[in-house]
KEPA-847360 format. One record per atom (N, C-alpha, C): x, y, z; residue in one letter; atom name. Coordinates in steps of 0.001 Angstrom, whole numbers. Each point is the difference from the previous one (the first is absolute). Layout:
X=X	Y=Y	Z=Z	lose=a	drenkol=CA
...
//
This chain:
X=3295	Y=9115	Z=-5587	lose=x	drenkol=N
X=-647	Y=-1199	Z=482	lose=x	drenkol=CA
X=1050	Y=-1088	Z=262	lose=x	drenkol=C
X=902	Y=-154	Z=-953	lose=x	drenkol=N
X=1042	Y=-1012	Z=152	lose=x	drenkol=CA
X=888	Y=314	Z=1197	lose=x	drenkol=C
X=353	Y=1290	Z=161	lose=x	drenkol=N
X=858	Y=377	Z=1121	lose=x	drenkol=CA
X=-719	Y=-210	Z=1333	lose=x	drenkol=C
X=-1321	Y=216	Z=18	lose=x	drenkol=N
X=-767	Y=-234	Z=1223	lose=x	drenkol=CA
X=44	Y=-1472	Z=372	lose=x	drenkol=C
X=-196	Y=-867	Z=-975	lose=x	drenkol=N
X=53	Y=-1445	Z=259	lose=x	drenkol=CA
X=1377	Y=-411	Z=493	lose=x	drenkol=C
X=1023	Y=505	Z=-680	lose=x	drenkol=N
X=1365	Y=-331	Z=375	lose=x	drenkol=CA
X=306	Y=504	Z=1407	lose=x	drenkol=C
X=-427	Y=1232	Z=295	lose=x	drenkol=N
X=233	Y=585	Z=1311	lose=x	drenkol=CA
X=-719	Y=-788	Z=1086	lose=x	drenkol=C
X=-1255	Y=-396	Z=-254	lose=x	drenkol=N
X=-769	Y=-768	Z=989	lose=x	drenkol=CA
X=644	Y=-1363	Z=235	lose=x	drenkol=C
X=439	Y=-645	Z=-1076	lose=x	drenkol=N
X=653	Y=-1308	Z=152	lose=x	drenkol=CA
X=1307	Y=134	Z=767	lose=x	drenkol=C
X=751	Y=1074	Z=-291	lose=x	drenkol=N
X=1264	Y=225	Z=682	lose=x	drenkol=CA
X=-226	Y=242	Z=1484	lose=x	drenkol=C
X=-1008	Y=835	Z=329	lose=x	drenkol=N
X=-308	Y=265	Z=1399	lose=x	drenkol=CA
X=-422	Y=-1278	Z=707	lose=x	drenkol=C
X=-854	Y=-773	Z=-658	lose=x	drenkol=N
X=-496	Y=-1232	Z=599	lose=x	drenkol=CA
X=1140	Y=-990	Z=200	lose=x	drenkol=C
X=861	Y=-122	Z=-994	lose=x	drenkol=N
X=1128	Y=-922	Z=99	lose=x	drenkol=CA
X=974	Y=457	Z=1080	lose=x	drenkol=C
X=235	Y=1315	Z=86	lose=x	drenkol=N
X=893	Y=532	Z=1016	lose=x	drenkol=CA
X=-558	Y=-252	Z=1386	lose=x	drenkol=C
X=-1301	Y=270	Z=168	lose=x	drenkol=N
X=-632	Y=-218	Z=1309	lose=x	drenkol=CA
X=70	Y=-1471	Z=378	lose=x	drenkol=C
X=-207	Y=-868	Z=-985	lose=x	drenkol=N
X=13	Y=-1434	Z=273	lose=x	drenkol=CA
X=1411	Y=-477	Z=351	lose=x	drenkol=C
X=1005	Y=461	Z=-758	lose=x	drenkol=N
X=1363	Y=-458	Z=255	lose=x	drenkol=CA
X=533	Y=540	Z=1321	lose=x	drenkol=C
X=-336	Y=1247	Z=341	lose=x	drenkol=N
X=461	Y=556	Z=1268	lose=x	drenkol=CA
X=-671	Y=-686	Z=1172	lose=x	drenkol=C
X=-1272	Y=-392	Z=-179	lose=x	drenkol=N
X=-686	Y=-686	Z=1102	lose=x	drenkol=CA
X=585	Y=-1385	Z=220	lose=x	drenkol=C
X=368	Y=-682	Z=-1080	lose=x	drenkol=N
X=603	Y=-1322	Z=174	lose=x	drenkol=CA
X=1387	Y=128	Z=616	lose=x	drenkol=C
X=732	Y=1053	Z=-345	lose=x	drenkol=N
X=1310	Y=217	Z=600	lose=x	drenkol=CA
X=-135	Y=320	Z=1484	lose=x	drenkol=C
X=-1019	Y=778	Z=356	lose=x	drenkol=N
X=-245	Y=314	Z=1401	lose=x	drenkol=CA
X=-390	Y=-1245	Z=768	lose=x	drenkol=C
X=-808	Y=-864	Z=-619	lose=x	drenkol=N
X=-420	Y=-1231	Z=639	lose=x	drenkol=CA
X=1189	Y=-918	Z=253	lose=x	drenkol=C
X=889	Y=-115	Z=-976	lose=x	drenkol=N
X=1191	Y=-839	Z=160	lose=x	drenkol=CA
X=892	Y=571	Z=1096	lose=x	drenkol=C
X=152	Y=1318	Z=11	lose=x	drenkol=N
X=837	Y=618	Z=1027	lose=x	drenkol=CA
X=-614	Y=-179	Z=1379	lose=x	drenkol=C
X=-1306	Y=70	Z=85	lose=x	drenkol=N
X=-675	Y=-171	Z=1297	lose=x	drenkol=CA
X=99	Y=-1444	Z=480	lose=x	drenkol=C
X=-8	Y=-933	Z=-930	lose=x	drenkol=N
X=99	Y=-1408	Z=383	lose=x	drenkol=CA
X=1387	Y=-335	Z=528	lose=x	drenkol=C
X=1008	Y=669	Z=-543	lose=x	drenkol=N
X=1355	Y=-294	Z=444	lose=x	drenkol=CA
X=368	Y=754	Z=1266	lose=x	drenkol=C
X=-589	Y=1168	Z=206	lose=x	drenkol=N
X=311	Y=788	Z=1196	lose=x	drenkol=CA
X=-1004	Y=-340	Z=1090	lose=x	drenkol=C
X=468	Y=-682	Z=1028	lose=x	drenkol=N
X=-913	Y=-411	Z=1064	lose=x	drenkol=CA
X=-138	Y=1068	Z=1078	lose=x	drenkol=C
X=863	Y=994	Z=13	lose=x	drenkol=N
X=-14	Y=989	Z=1072	lose=x	drenkol=CA
X=-1021	Y=1102	Z=-225	lose=x	drenkol=C
X=-398	Y=288	Z=-1236	lose=x	drenkol=N
X=-860	Y=1160	Z=-260	lose=x	drenkol=CA
X=-1226	Y=-371	Z=-830	lose=x	drenkol=C
X=-999	Y=-661	Z=582	lose=x	drenkol=N
X=-1196	Y=-314	Z=-775	lose=x	drenkol=CA
X=-854	Y=1228	Z=-286	lose=x	drenkol=C
X=38	Y=1036	Z=847	lose=x	drenkol=N
X=-811	Y=1199	Z=-220	lose=x	drenkol=CA
X=539	Y=827	Z=-1156	lose=x	drenkol=C
X=1279	Y=-99	Z=-275	lose=x	drenkol=N
X=603	Y=762	Z=-1089	lose=x	drenkol=CA
X=-540	Y=-469	Z=-1349	lose=x	drenkol=C
X=-294	Y=-1283	Z=-135	lose=x	drenkol=N
X=-496	Y=-534	Z=-1261	lose=x	drenkol=CA
X=-1347	Y=614	Z=-355	lose=x	drenkol=C
X=-812	Y=284	Z=984	lose=x	drenkol=N
X=-1312	Y=591	Z=-269	lose=x	drenkol=CA
X=123	Y=1441	Z=-450	lose=x	drenkol=C
X=898	Y=760	Z=595	lose=x	drenkol=N
X=129	Y=1408	Z=-337	lose=x	drenkol=CA
X=885	Y=231	Z=-1216	lose=x	drenkol=C
X=814	Y=-971	Z=-389	lose=x	drenkol=N
X=912	Y=168	Z=-1113	lose=x	drenkol=CA
X=-649	Y=-349	Z=-1339	lose=x	drenkol=C
X=-1315	Y=-264	Z=10	lose=x	drenkol=N
X=-694	Y=-342	Z=-1243	lose=x	drenkol=CA
X=-50	Y=1193	Z=-951	lose=x	drenkol=C
X=-167	Y=-309	Z=-1237	lose=x	drenkol=N
X=-179	Y=1033	Z=-1000	lose=x	drenkol=CA
X=-1402	Y=579	Z=147	lose=x	drenkol=C
X=-152	Y=1311	Z=118	lose=x	drenkol=N
X=-1329	Y=585	Z=184	lose=x	drenkol=CA
X=-919	Y=-209	Z=-1202	lose=x	drenkol=C
X=555	Y=-275	Z=-1164	lose=x	drenkol=N
X=-838	Y=-245	Z=-1178	lose=x	drenkol=CA
X=-745	Y=-1319	Z=86	lose=x	drenkol=C
X=444	Y=-905	Z=871	lose=x	drenkol=N
X=-672	Y=-1293	Z=152	lose=x	drenkol=CA
X=-1438	Y=162	Z=466	lose=x	drenkol=C
X=-282	Y=1067	Z=718	lose=x	drenkol=N
X=-1339	Y=203	Z=524	lose=x	drenkol=CA
X=-1011	Y=295	Z=-1097	lose=x	drenkol=C
X=461	Y=340	Z=-1194	lose=x	drenkol=N
X=-898	Y=264	Z=-1111	lose=x	drenkol=CA
X=-295	Y=-1248	Z=-826	lose=x	drenkol=C
X=608	Y=-1131	Z=361	lose=x	drenkol=N
X=-195	Y=-1223	Z=-764	lose=x	drenkol=CA
X=-327	Y=-1147	Z=934	lose=x	drenkol=C
X=-737	Y=-948	Z=-502	lose=x	drenkol=N
X=-343	Y=-1188	Z=751	lose=x	drenkol=CA
X=970	Y=-1102	Z=-427	lose=x	drenkol=C
X=1137	Y=-73	Z=679	lose=x	drenkol=N
X=1068	Y=-912	Z=-416	lose=x	drenkol=CA
X=-201	Y=-1422	Z=506	lose=x	drenkol=C
X=-730	Y=-177	Z=1092	lose=x	drenkol=N
X=-118	Y=-1316	Z=624	lose=x	drenkol=CA
X=-875	Y=-957	Z=-803	lose=x	drenkol=C
X=-924	Y=514	Z=-776	lose=x	drenkol=N
X=-981	Y=-828	Z=-686	lose=x	drenkol=CA
X=585	Y=-597	Z=-1272	lose=x	drenkol=C
X=-204	Y=-1297	Z=-196	lose=x	drenkol=N
X=437	Y=-684	Z=-1210	lose=x	drenkol=CA
X=-1206	Y=-55	Z=-945	lose=x	drenkol=C
X=101	Y=528	Z=-1220	lose=x	drenkol=N
X=-1166	Y=85	Z=-882	lose=x	drenkol=CA
X=-532	Y=-1343	Z=-477	lose=x	drenkol=C
X=808	Y=-1051	Z=-10	lose=x	drenkol=N
X=-438	Y=-1287	Z=-528	lose=x	drenkol=CA
X=-370	Y=-999	Z=1099	lose=x	drenkol=C
X=-558	Y=501	Z=1103	lose=x	drenkol=N
X=-405	Y=-904	Z=1072	lose=x	drenkol=CA
X=-1211	Y=-806	Z=-432	lose=x	drenkol=C
X=-113	Y=-1217	Z=519	lose=x	drenkol=N
X=-1118	Y=-862	Z=-358	lose=x	drenkol=CA
X=-1296	Y=493	Z=625	lose=x	drenkol=C
X=58	Y=383	Z=1263	lose=x	drenkol=N
X=-1187	Y=426	Z=722	lose=x	drenkol=CA
X=-125	Y=1522	Z=-65	lose=x	drenkol=C
X=-1173	Y=548	Z=-377	lose=x	drenkol=N
X=-132	Y=1461	Z=-60	lose=x	drenkol=CA
X=21	Y=619	Z=1400	lose=x	drenkol=C
X=570	Y=1189	Z=92	lose=x	drenkol=N
X=92	Y=699	Z=1271	lose=x	drenkol=CA
X=-1319	Y=727	Z=237	lose=x	drenkol=C
X=-560	Y=-160	Z=1199	lose=x	drenkol=N
X=-1248	Y=661	Z=343	lose=x	drenkol=CA
X=324	Y=1142	Z=959	lose=x	drenkol=C
X=-428	Y=1198	Z=-373	lose=x	drenkol=N
X=267	Y=1177	Z=811	lose=x	drenkol=CA
X=-1234	Y=355	Z=811	lose=x	drenkol=C
X=194	Y=766	Z=1059	lose=x	drenkol=N
X=-1067	Y=352	Z=922	lose=x	drenkol=CA
X=-1000	Y=977	Z=-582	lose=x	drenkol=C
X=-964	Y=357	Z=810	lose=x	drenkol=N
X=-1060	Y=914	Z=-402	lose=x	drenkol=CA
X=357	Y=1416	Z=438	lose=x	drenkol=C
X=-820	Y=950	Z=-426	lose=x	drenkol=N
X=219	Y=1382	Z=421	lose=x	drenkol=CA
X=-534	Y=186	Z=1420	lose=x	drenkol=C
X=460	Y=1046	Z=653	lose=x	drenkol=N
X=-432	Y=289	Z=1363	lose=x	drenkol=CA
X=-1431	Y=512	Z=-20	lose=x	drenkol=C
X=-786	Y=-392	Z=982	lose=x	drenkol=N
X=-1366	Y=503	Z=151	lose=x	drenkol=CA
X=32	Y=1256	Z=857	lose=x	drenkol=C
X=-963	Y=893	Z=-246	lose=x	drenkol=N
X=-60	Y=1236	Z=774	lose=x	drenkol=CA
X=-267	Y=-283	Z=1473	lose=x	drenkol=C
X=-789	Y=-1022	Z=283	lose=x	drenkol=N
X=-286	Y=-337	Z=1399	lose=x	drenkol=CA
X=1271	Y=-436	Z=737	lose=x	drenkol=C
X=906	Y=-662	Z=-686	lose=x	drenkol=N
X=1272	Y=-401	Z=602	lose=x	drenkol=CA
X=901	Y=1218	Z=212	lose=x	drenkol=C
X=-38	Y=913	Z=-961	lose=x	drenkol=N
X=861	Y=1173	Z=84	lose=x	drenkol=CA
X=-463	Y=963	Z=1092	lose=x	drenkol=C
X=-1302	Y=21	Z=284	lose=x	drenkol=N
X=-519	Y=877	Z=1047	lose=x	drenkol=CA
X=541	Y=-378	Z=1379	lose=x	drenkol=C
X=422	Y=-1234	Z=167	lose=x	drenkol=N
X=524	Y=-469	Z=1281	lose=x	drenkol=CA
X=1463	Y=382	Z=211	lose=x	drenkol=C
X=653	Y=467	Z=-1033	lose=x	drenkol=N
X=1436	Y=292	Z=70	lose=x	drenkol=CA
X=245	Y=1445	Z=423	lose=x	drenkol=C
X=1168	Y=224	Z=608	lose=x	drenkol=N
X=380	Y=1347	Z=422	lose=x	drenkol=CA
X=503	Y=805	Z=-1200	lose=x	drenkol=C
X=173	Y=1299	Z=236	lose=x	drenkol=N
X=504	Y=892	Z=-1043	lose=x	drenkol=CA
X=1382	Y=-461	Z=-475	lose=x	drenkol=C
X=871	Y=-371	Z=929	lose=x	drenkol=N
X=1358	Y=-438	Z=-354	lose=x	drenkol=CA
X=-27	Y=-1299	Z=-798	lose=x	drenkol=C
X=-870	Y=-925	Z=404	lose=x	drenkol=N
X=-103	Y=-1264	Z=-743	lose=x	drenkol=CA
X=-502	Y=237	Z=-1415	lose=x	drenkol=C
X=-968	Y=906	Z=-149	lose=x	drenkol=N
X=-508	Y=310	Z=-1337	lose=x	drenkol=CA
X=1066	Y=667	Z=-857	lose=x	drenkol=C
X=813	Y=848	Z=624	lose=x	drenkol=N
X=1073	Y=648	Z=-748	lose=x	drenkol=CA
X=1030	Y=-1024	Z=-468	lose=x	drenkol=C
X=367	Y=-927	Z=883	lose=x	drenkol=N
X=959	Y=-1045	Z=-380	lose=x	drenkol=CA
X=-577	Y=-883	Z=-1110	lose=x	drenkol=C
X=-1275	Y=-360	Z=144	lose=x	drenkol=N
X=-651	Y=-826	Z=-1013	lose=x	drenkol=CA
X=-72	Y=737	Z=-1335	lose=x	drenkol=C
X=-255	Y=1312	Z=35	lose=x	drenkol=N
X=-48	Y=803	Z=-1227	lose=x	drenkol=CA
X=1334	Y=-101	Z=-738	lose=x	drenkol=C
X=1101	Y=140	Z=710	lose=x	drenkol=N
X=1306	Y=-26	Z=-661	lose=x	drenkol=CA
X=382	Y=-1406	Z=-459	lose=x	drenkol=C
X=-446	Y=-1015	Z=705	lose=x	drenkol=N
X=220	Y=-1369	Z=-473	lose=x	drenkol=CA
X=-763	Y=-220	Z=-1307	lose=x	drenkol=C
X=-1255	Y=469	Z=-33	lose=x	drenkol=N
X=-803	Y=-148	Z=-1218	lose=x	drenkol=CA
X=571	Y=834	Z=-1143	lose=x	drenkol=C
X=502	Y=1191	Z=316	lose=x	drenkol=N
X=607	Y=842	Z=-1031	lose=x	drenkol=CA
X=1236	Y=-671	Z=-598	lose=x	drenkol=C
X=793	Y=-624	Z=853	lose=x	drenkol=N
X=1188	Y=-729	Z=-459	lose=x	drenkol=CA
X=-409	Y=-1181	Z=-893	lose=x	drenkol=C
X=-1039	Y=-728	Z=429	lose=x	drenkol=N
X=-506	Y=-1130	Z=-784	lose=x	drenkol=CA
X=-536	Y=473	Z=-1355	lose=x	drenkol=C
X=-726	Y=1121	Z=10	lose=x	drenkol=N
X=-538	Y=557	Z=-1247	lose=x	drenkol=CA
X=1131	Y=396	Z=-947	lose=x	drenkol=C
X=1029	Y=649	Z=537	lose=x	drenkol=N
X=1150	Y=375	Z=-831	lose=x	drenkol=CA
X=693	Y=-1224	Z=-570	lose=x	drenkol=C
X=141	Y=-1034	Z=816	lose=x	drenkol=N
X=643	Y=-1233	Z=-462	lose=x	drenkol=CA
X=-818	Y=-639	Z=-1117	lose=x	drenkol=C
X=-1325	Y=-68	Z=181	lose=x	drenkol=N
X=-851	Y=-622	Z=-1014	lose=x	drenkol=CA
X=-5	Y=795	Z=-1297	lose=x	drenkol=C
X=-54	Y=1321	Z=111	lose=x	drenkol=N
X=-8	Y=825	Z=-1215	lose=x	drenkol=CA
X=1338	Y=-59	Z=-726	lose=x	drenkol=C
X=1099	Y=-73	Z=750	lose=x	drenkol=N
X=1321	Y=-150	Z=-621	lose=x	drenkol=CA
X=105	Y=-1331	Z=-719	lose=x	drenkol=C
X=-473	Y=-1044	Z=666	lose=x	drenkol=N
X=41	Y=-1333	Z=-604	lose=x	drenkol=CA
X=-876	Y=-54	Z=-1251	lose=x	drenkol=C
X=-1184	Y=598	Z=76	lose=x	drenkol=N
X=-897	Y=13	Z=-1161	lose=x	drenkol=CA
X=639	Y=742	Z=-1171	lose=x	drenkol=C
X=600	Y=1151	Z=275	lose=x	drenkol=N
X=637	Y=787	Z=-1053	lose=x	drenkol=CA
X=1187	Y=-744	Z=-607	lose=x	drenkol=C
X=794	Y=-639	Z=836	lose=x	drenkol=N
X=1167	Y=-736	Z=-479	lose=x	drenkol=CA
X=-433	Y=-1169	Z=-900	lose=x	drenkol=C
X=-1017	Y=-744	Z=450	lose=x	drenkol=N
X=-477	Y=-1132	Z=-795	lose=x	drenkol=CA
X=-682	Y=463	Z=-1281	lose=x	drenkol=C
X=-694	Y=1129	Z=75	lose=x	drenkol=N
X=-629	Y=574	Z=-1187	lose=x	drenkol=CA
X=1048	Y=356	Z=-1054	lose=x	drenkol=C
X=1109	Y=563	Z=453	lose=x	drenkol=N
X=1069	Y=388	Z=-920	lose=x	drenkol=CA
X=638	Y=-1214	Z=-668	lose=x	drenkol=C
X=-66	Y=-1148	Z=664	lose=x	drenkol=N
X=570	Y=-1228	Z=-557	lose=x	drenkol=CA
X=-1062	Y=-859	Z=-682	lose=x	drenkol=C
X=-1198	Y=561	Z=-174	lose=x	drenkol=N
X=-1133	Y=-704	Z=-625	lose=x	drenkol=CA
X=-339	Y=-1303	Z=721	lose=x	drenkol=C
X=81	Y=43	Z=1335	lose=x	drenkol=N
X=-358	Y=-1148	Z=815	lose=x	drenkol=CA
X=-1280	Y=305	Z=771	lose=x	drenkol=C
X=-682	Y=-1059	Z=438	lose=x	drenkol=N
X=-1257	Y=161	Z=715	lose=x	drenkol=CA
X=276	Y=291	Z=1475	lose=x	drenkol=C
X=-757	Y=937	Z=549	lose=x	drenkol=N
X=117	Y=350	Z=1411	lose=x	drenkol=CA
X=-742	Y=-1044	Z=823	lose=x	drenkol=C
X=685	Y=-757	Z=866	lose=x	drenkol=N
X=-679	Y=-1038	Z=784	lose=x	drenkol=CA
X=-822	Y=612	Z=1136	lose=x	drenkol=C
X=-1133	Y=-577	Z=266	lose=x	drenkol=N
X=-902	Y=430	Z=1067	lose=x	drenkol=CA
X=-353	Y=1488	Z=-67	lose=x	drenkol=C
X=-647	Y=430	Z=-1078	lose=x	drenkol=N
X=-340	Y=1423	Z=-121	lose=x	drenkol=CA
X=-1048	Y=454	Z=1011	lose=x	drenkol=C
X=-641	Y=-932	Z=689	lose=x	drenkol=N
X=-1029	Y=378	Z=983	lose=x	drenkol=CA
X=607	Y=563	Z=1283	lose=x	drenkol=C
X=1295	Y=-94	Z=169	lose=x	drenkol=N
X=647	Y=525	Z=1204	lose=x	drenkol=CA
X=-40	Y=1521	Z=63	lose=x	drenkol=C
X=170	Y=656	Z=-1128	lose=x	drenkol=N
X=33	Y=1458	Z=-27	lose=x	drenkol=CA
X=-1332	Y=612	Z=432	lose=x	drenkol=C
X=-1153	Y=-467	Z=-499	lose=x	drenkol=N
X=-1265	Y=556	Z=501	lose=x	drenkol=CA
X=-236	Y=-238	Z=1494	lose=x	drenkol=C
X=497	Y=-1107	Z=512	lose=x	drenkol=N
X=-140	Y=-267	Z=1442	lose=x	drenkol=CA
X=776	Y=1037	Z=812	lose=x	drenkol=C
X=1190	Y=325	Z=-454	lose=x	drenkol=N
X=818	Y=990	Z=702	lose=x	drenkol=CA
X=-658	Y=1373	Z=-94	lose=x	drenkol=C
X=-472	Y=353	Z=-1187	lose=x	drenkol=N
X=-655	Y=1309	Z=-181	lose=x	drenkol=CA
X=-1257	Y=111	Z=849	lose=x	drenkol=C
X=-770	Y=-1070	Z=53	lose=x	drenkol=N
X=-1230	Y=-1	Z=793	lose=x	drenkol=CA
X=327	Y=169	Z=1487	lose=x	drenkol=C
X=1024	Y=-670	Z=470	lose=x	drenkol=N
X=399	Y=136	Z=1405	lose=x	drenkol=CA
X=450	Y=1424	Z=297	lose=x	drenkol=C
X=742	Y=605	Z=-924	lose=x	drenkol=N
X=455	Y=1371	Z=202	lose=x	drenkol=CA
X=-1189	Y=971	Z=29	lose=x	drenkol=C
X=-973	Y=-239	Z=-859	lose=x	drenkol=N
X=-1208	Y=828	Z=-10	lose=x	drenkol=CA
X=-744	Y=-129	Z=1321	lose=x	drenkol=C
X=-64	Y=-1204	Z=520	lose=x	drenkol=N
X=-712	Y=-225	Z=1254	lose=x	drenkol=CA
X=721	Y=644	Z=1181	lose=x	drenkol=C
X=1318	Y=23	Z=-38	lose=x	drenkol=N
X=749	Y=690	Z=1050	lose=x	drenkol=CA
X=-331	Y=1487	Z=-30	lose=x	drenkol=C
X=-22	Y=585	Z=-1179	lose=x	drenkol=N
X=-342	Y=1418	Z=-120	lose=x	drenkol=CA
X=-1419	Y=261	Z=499	lose=x	drenkol=C
X=-906	Y=-924	Z=-300	lose=x	drenkol=N
X=-1388	Y=145	Z=438	lose=x	drenkol=CA
X=-95	Y=-28	Z=1528	lose=x	drenkol=C
X=688	Y=-935	Z=636	lose=x	drenkol=N
X=-24	Y=-110	Z=1461	lose=x	drenkol=CA
X=617	Y=1242	Z=637	lose=x	drenkol=C
X=1088	Y=479	Z=-553	lose=x	drenkol=N
X=637	Y=1200	Z=544	lose=x	drenkol=CA
X=-893	Y=1223	Z=-180	lose=x	drenkol=C
X=-704	Y=76	Z=-1120	lose=x	drenkol=N
X=-933	Y=1105	Z=-226	lose=x	drenkol=CA
X=-1148	Y=-62	Z=1004	lose=x	drenkol=C
X=-498	Y=-1186	Z=287	lose=x	drenkol=N
X=-1047	Y=-152	Z=1022	lose=x	drenkol=CA
X=496	Y=520	Z=1345	lose=x	drenkol=C
X=1234	Y=-325	Z=340	lose=x	drenkol=N
X=565	Y=467	Z=1273	lose=x	drenkol=CA
X=160	Y=1513	Z=4	lose=x	drenkol=C
X=382	Y=566	Z=-1128	lose=x	drenkol=N
X=160	Y=1456	Z=-74	lose=x	drenkol=CA
X=-1351	Y=705	Z=133	lose=x	drenkol=C
X=-1035	Y=-574	Z=-568	lose=x	drenkol=N
X=-1334	Y=601	Z=102	lose=x	drenkol=CA
X=-504	Y=-73	Z=1435	lose=x	drenkol=C
X=281	Y=-1089	Z=693	lose=x	drenkol=N
X=-456	Y=-182	Z=1379	lose=x	drenkol=CA
X=807	Y=814	Z=1009	lose=x	drenkol=C
X=1093	Y=593	Z=-416	lose=x	drenkol=N
X=852	Y=781	Z=894	lose=x	drenkol=CA
X=-753	Y=1256	Z=467	lose=x	drenkol=C
X=-99	Y=219	Z=1333	lose=x	drenkol=N
X=-770	Y=1155	Z=494	lose=x	drenkol=CA
X=708	Y=1344	Z=-240	lose=x	drenkol=C
X=1316	Y=15	Z=-12	lose=x	drenkol=N
X=746	Y=1240	Z=-206	lose=x	drenkol=CA
X=56	Y=316	Z=-1496	lose=x	drenkol=C
X=-587	Y=1125	Z=-441	lose=x	drenkol=N
X=-39	Y=292	Z=-1447	lose=x	drenkol=CA
X=1383	Y=238	Z=-614	lose=x	drenkol=C
X=926	Y=568	Z=762	lose=x	drenkol=N
X=1352	Y=225	Z=-535	lose=x	drenkol=CA
X=716	Y=-1329	Z=-241	lose=x	drenkol=C
X=-92	Y=-872	Z=988	lose=x	drenkol=N
X=648	Y=-1311	Z=-137	lose=x	drenkol=CA
X=-662	Y=-803	Z=-1116	lose=x	drenkol=C
X=-1325	Y=111	Z=-112	lose=x	drenkol=N
X=-724	Y=-696	Z=-1058	lose=x	drenkol=CA
X=461	Y=467	Z=-1379	lose=x	drenkol=C
X=137	Y=1322	Z=-159	lose=x	drenkol=N
X=461	Y=558	Z=-1283	lose=x	drenkol=CA
X=1424	Y=-444	Z=-304	lose=x	drenkol=C
X=844	Y=-46	Z=1041	lose=x	drenkol=N
X=1383	Y=-446	Z=-193	lose=x	drenkol=CA
X=43	Y=-1471	Z=-407	lose=x	drenkol=C
X=-824	Y=-813	Z=644	lose=x	drenkol=N
X=-47	Y=-1419	Z=-346	lose=x	drenkol=CA
X=-474	Y=-196	Z=-1440	lose=x	drenkol=C
X=-1003	Y=764	Z=-403	lose=x	drenkol=N
X=-507	Y=-108	Z=-1376	lose=x	drenkol=CA
X=1058	Y=391	Z=-1017	lose=x	drenkol=C
X=784	Y=1046	Z=310	lose=x	drenkol=N
X=1090	Y=391	Z=-903	lose=x	drenkol=CA
X=1046	Y=-1107	Z=-114	lose=x	drenkol=C
X=313	Y=-637	Z=1118	lose=x	drenkol=N
X=983	Y=-1087	Z=-20	lose=x	drenkol=CA
X=-519	Y=-1188	Z=-801	lose=x	drenkol=C
X=-1282	Y=-309	Z=161	lose=x	drenkol=N
X=-596	Y=-1122	Z=-706	lose=x	drenkol=CA
X=-35	Y=266	Z=-1512	lose=x	drenkol=C
X=-333	Y=1228	Z=-370	lose=x	drenkol=N
X=-45	Y=339	Z=-1418	lose=x	drenkol=CA
X=1386	Y=1	Z=-638	lose=x	drenkol=C
X=1029	Y=195	Z=820	lose=x	drenkol=N
X=1368	Y=-21	Z=-522	lose=x	drenkol=CA
X=489	Y=-1425	Z=-275	lose=x	drenkol=C
X=-674	Y=-998	Z=557	lose=x	drenkol=N
X=420	Y=-1388	Z=-213	lose=x	drenkol=CA
X=-194	Y=-407	Z=-1447	lose=x	drenkol=C
//
């Protein structure tokens, strides 16, 4: 347990220090602004570094996606949205686990159910499309892909 806490703190501190070093390097180098975006530490995506926990005003997050809104989107848009939501879910679960290990309260716990609900609705919309597919082979293939999500 102690090693897990130490490891999580070390990873978080490393990700934070490397991101600040990248930011300083990007500010001084005027020729390559695109390099600063790609040179980030990939572990940063698992943490919400921009938010300051002691802000005066509480942060209000959006709602989950409605199925009627998702029905209007293309297959590619739904796939992109699925992976954005999956990334957000991973980030929230990592943050929750890290704060749990430090005996701290997880801020805005209602965000995780919103993400899960949106992901469920995407699967529902895709299943509706697979059922409506006239070709039985393609329908079966779509259902297998949806179940693999």
